[in-house]
VOBA-501927 format. One record per residue (C-alpha): residue in one letter; x, y, z. Coordinates in steps of 0.001 Angstrom, whole numbers, padded with zeros to 6 digits, always signed. Example, Ala and Ser with C-alpha at 12.3 -4.5 7.8 and 13.67 -1.06 7.14 Angstrom:
A+012300-004500+007800
S+013670-001060+007140
REM end
This chain:
M+005761+010588-060760
N+003727+012129-057928
G+000413+010542-059179
E-002205+013419-059728
S-000635+016373-057793
E+001611+017550-060988
Y-001107+017744-063429
K-004196+018891-061132
D-007228+020123-063070
K-005242+018944-066429
I-005833+016281-068845
L-002621+014845-069618
L-003624+011541-071654
S-006842+010860-073728
I-007288+007195-074139
A-009728+007307-077117
I-011339+004144-078337
P-013209+003815-081591
T-015609+000806-081649
K-018221-000942-083485
N-020269-004049-081969
R-017256-005543-080367
H-018503-005156-076662
T-016890-008145-075428
F-013584-006911-076558
L-014462-003479-075311
D-015136-004930-071874
K-011534-006651-071594
N-009942-003451-073134
L-011644-001050-070274
K-011036-003851-067695
S-007230-003301-068168
L-007518+000325-068045
L-009533+000232-064651
G-006793-001997-062944
Q-004256+000743-063611
I-005793+003993-063586
E-006946+004680-059988
E-003820+006859-059038
F-004191+008975-062219
K-007740+009293-062723
S-007746+013038-062752
I-005249+013481-065330
I-006823+010648-067785
E-009855+010620-069731
I-011177+007986-071684
I-013330+008216-074821
V-015515+005626-076429
S-016885+006745-079985
D-019463+004039-080823
N-020518+003172-084331
S-022426+000109-082848
D-026123-000755-084172
N-027095-001878-080663
E-027137-001149-076745
L-024521-003788-075944
T-021518-001357-076122
E-023312+001340-074193
N-024074-001216-071497
V-020502-002004-070997
V-019381+001611-070867
K-022159+002335-068153
K-020727-000673-066244
Y-017171+000747-066029
Q-018723+004228-065366
S-020378+002783-062602
L-017068+001680-061311
N-015686+005373-061562
L-013840+004810-064824
K-014073+008522-066335
I-015551+007622-069615
R-016888+010279-072325
Y-019274+008297-074572
K-020495+009329-077928
R-023064+007028-079615
N-023010+007896-083249
I-026211+008420-085000
G-025623+005662-087762
D-022525+004141-088672
I-020026+007064-089670
G-017430+004565-090718
S-014124+003732-089230
D-011978+006762-090654
R-014418+009262-089299
N-014659+007384-085933
V-010995+007653-085610
A-010959+011142-086485
Q-013870+012078-084020
C-011947+010149-081290
F-009033+012440-081747
N-010830+015760-082275
M-012809+015063-079069
A-009848+014537-076862
K-008988+017281-074379
G-005817+015651-073477
K-002046+017051-074348
Y-001427+013478-075552
V-004021+011278-077361
H-003860+007586-077618
I-006156+006151-080302
F-006486+002651-078741
C-008132+000014-080680
D-011185-001928-078700
D-009883-005292-079030
D-006274-004214-077541
I-005111-004385-074057
Y-002818-002465-071714
Y-000435-005139-070316
K-000596-005003-066444
N+001407-002284-064683
T+002271-000506-067922
L+000221+002562-068047
P+001758+004152-064837
V+005053+003586-066633
V+003877+005437-069733
L+002378+008372-067618
N+005398+008797-066048
E+007509+008988-069115
I+005161+011393-071061
S+004924+013640-067649
K+008847+014372-067952
K+009246+015879-071399
D+007451+017184-074596
Y+007669+014371-076765
G+006033+014497-080275
S+005040+010811-080277
I+005634+007830-078013
F+005811+004304-079316
L+004058+001665-076914
R+005775-001452-078306
P+003060-003957-079085
Y+002994-007979-079035
G+000463-010282-080727
F-001612-012830-078723
Y-004227-015202-079578
E-005977-016379-076412
N-004370-015107-073172
H-002367-011657-073374
E-000573-012551-069850
N+000560-016121-070862
E+001702-015192-074250
Y+003831-012213-073110
P+007082-012290-074632
L+010396-012352-072870
N+011470-008594-072364
L+015216-008960-073279
P+017898-006511-072097
G+017624-003009-073948
K+016708+000702-072894
D+014128+002937-073706
V+015153+005605-076019
S+014655+009190-077022
L+014970+009819-080693
G+014851+012470-083649
A+012131+012446-086012
E+013885+010485-088682
D+015506+007639-086605
F+012038+007510-084838
L+010117+007040-088022
L+012628+004410-089226
R+012493+002682-086167
I+008506+002380-085869
T+008149+001762-089818
T+006524-001856-089596
Q+004094-000711-087011
I+003219+002928-087894
T-000134+001777-089126
L-000811+000310-085808
A-002812+002925-084308
S-002740+001368-080599
A+000976+001384-080720
H+001161+005411-080712
I+000549+008183-078526
I+000403+011431-080163
N+001130+014952-078910
K-001988+016813-079801
S-000957+020159-078536
L+001872+020244-081255
I-000754+019918-083769
K-003869+021861-082434
D-004467+023444-085792
I-005128+019786-087481
N-008712+018607-088165
A-008505+014943-088056
N-011365+014697-090366
D-009383+016186-093229
Y-007411+012903-093386
C-010486+010682-093963
G-010630+008083-096910
T-007357+006248-096602
N-008289+004082-093283
L-004856+005584-092124
V-005892+008746-090411
Q-003504+008000-087442
V-000534+007810-089662
N-001260+011565-090826
L-001312+012535-087314
I+001626+010854-086093
L+003776+012120-088752
D+002379+015669-088355
A+003191+015445-084586
V+006633+013934-084957
T+007733+016380-087937
R+007069+019189-085562
S+008855+017678-082591
K+012475+017599-081513
S+012156+014225-080065
C+010050+011334-079516
F+010106+008130-077192
Y+010411+004505-078045
F+009510+001765-075322
K+011485-001210-075575
K+009459-003214-073358
Y+006204-004647-074639
I+003356-002462-073513
I+000302-003335-075577
A-001217-006607-076408
I-002512-006897-079886
Q-005564-009346-080476
K-004142-011530-083457
N-006275-012288-086629
N-009097-009955-085454
S-009185-007381-088446
G-010529-007231-091946
G-012972-005878-094196
Y-010560-003904-096164
D-008254-004353-098902
L-004654-004763-096926
Y-002538-003989-099800
D-003983-001141-101244
I-004173+000578-098030
F-000778-000426-096869
I+000868-000091-099932
N-000799+002486-102414
K-002454+004754-099812
F+000360+004517-097244
S+002685+005582-100120
S+000537+008376-101012
I+000632+009815-097518
L+004303+009721-097492
K+004670+011361-100870
S+002305+014026-099534
Y+004991+014758-096582
V+007820+014765-099122
D+005896+017555-101128
K+005455+019410-098287
K+009180+018889-097362
L+008573+017723-093930
I+010316+014250-095048
T+012915+013490-097599
N+012269+011410-100533
K+015403+009286-099237
L+013548+008715-096112
K+010462+007557-097730
K+012528+005098-099661
K+014011+003831-096637
I+010314+003370-094913
E+009054+001699-097770
C+012005-000615-098215
K+011822-001839-094355
K+008245-002583-094770
I+009138-004661-097818
K+011731-006662-095654
C+009886-006606-092434
F+006115-006455-093122
F+004947-008056-096289
P+006313-011393-096656
S+004387-013417-094016
Y+001101-011496-095348
I+001618-012378-099008
F+002238-016064-098165
R-000994-016170-095687
S-002995-014497-098504
M-002038-016865-101152
Y-001823-020268-099471
Y-004400-020091-096387
L-006788-017316-097658
K-006552-018421-101443
E-006401-015039-102852
D-005464-014768-106419
R-001683-014891-106791
S-001502-012429-109685
N-003940-009909-108069
I-001754-009646-105198
E+001376-009094-107372
T-000426-006330-109067
K-000848-004411-105887
F+002753-004140-105523
K+003306-002655-108574
I+004587+000926-107424
L+007302-001135-105333
H+008800-002980-108035
K+011198-000121-108628
Y+013058-001067-105607
K+015952-003705-105534
C+014831-004883-102328
Y+011424-006054-104038
K+013142-008244-106338
F+015030-009679-103711
F+012677-010272-100700
I+009109-010223-102279
K+009221-011462-105821
P+010416-014909-104838
I+007456-015651-103107
F+005338-014929-106045
K+007353-017216-108150
L+008479-020003-106314
P+006310-023207-105628
Y+004682-023763-102367
T+007727-025441-100582
F+010448-023273-101746
A+008245-020082-101221
L+007435-021368-097633
I+011155-021705-096747
W+012213-018392-098265
C+009382-016498-096577
F+010487-018317-093459
F+014071-017054-093352
I+012924-013604-094898
T+010645-013362-091750
I+013668-014313-089211
Y+015889-011724-090924
G+012979-009027-090621
R+012538-009853-087098
L+016391-009516-086478
I+016875-006051-088422
N+013653-004910-086661
G+015094-005702-083235
D+012139-008069-082438
I+014186-010733-080938
A+011858-011938-078476
L+009111-012147-081049
L+011469-013946-083318
L+012041-016596-080400
T+008102-016957-080135
F+007967-017196-083888
T+010359-020103-084238
K+008513-021857-081208
N+005566-022235-083482
I+007589-023934-086279
K+004878-026341-087562
K+004363-024783-091237
E+000578-025233-091055
K+000622-022282-088398
I+003677-020394-089230
F+001928-017613-091269
K-001701-018203-090548
REM end
């Protein structure tokens, strides 16, 4: 890609960051962008939509504006909520593509130019930026990039490939030019505004793109304040059903997506909730009611609720390994098995 020349006077990518009272994380986030954006400044805009109740976030923004980082800053009058903050980010964006980028996440070094090079070539519905988790230092904890090719996929194959991380906003770039008629505010109320936008763009596109290499560093154990199971089971399922009802996806695809989340997403969260966070076992199990109909639930999830601690730990450990394998996360599996001590496995 020839830097700025190909998209002179156009915004190719909007990186839109919703935030609230997390200025220290935002500082690291913007620093990761500053180091990679120089050649592409005229085709990228950065948006910060701020729900904070103090001036610290604004001060961080001013710091990077003074370093010639092009940031459009919106200080909200009061806290408009996380959903509306995400929706506002998307609606404000002027770029052809929009990346809703969580304030505590980081573009790994030298990856943003690679992303820009790819999205300048073709009209994709959505681009998956493969994420990896880190605890302290995102560079030292970068996983091994095993051999494999980035790939262009049709809608159904793409949705199945990204199933376990479809709710992770930072992992997705959305082609806004395909869904200009959509008002993101219409999707508020689920904590999953980005999922609707991804599904809208993907189901209107001919192809999507999946990066095999790891692009985005995700700060681990740094979220909360919501009912994980209600959102990722009930509300997520209701979103999928709405797209089935509109005949944009099939019921068969909905089932495949929900079964893959059962196999690859939920086991470690359940174990952590019960044994480390001391949440009520029966209450968590009740949250899975709408998934009881699937055979995969009975095999992959139910034993974790029914078995005593040691056996549940062993079962969950092997299910997690299996989930990593079928999800293609071999490098993350190697990282997982390195932290084999049981007190650390699912924390």
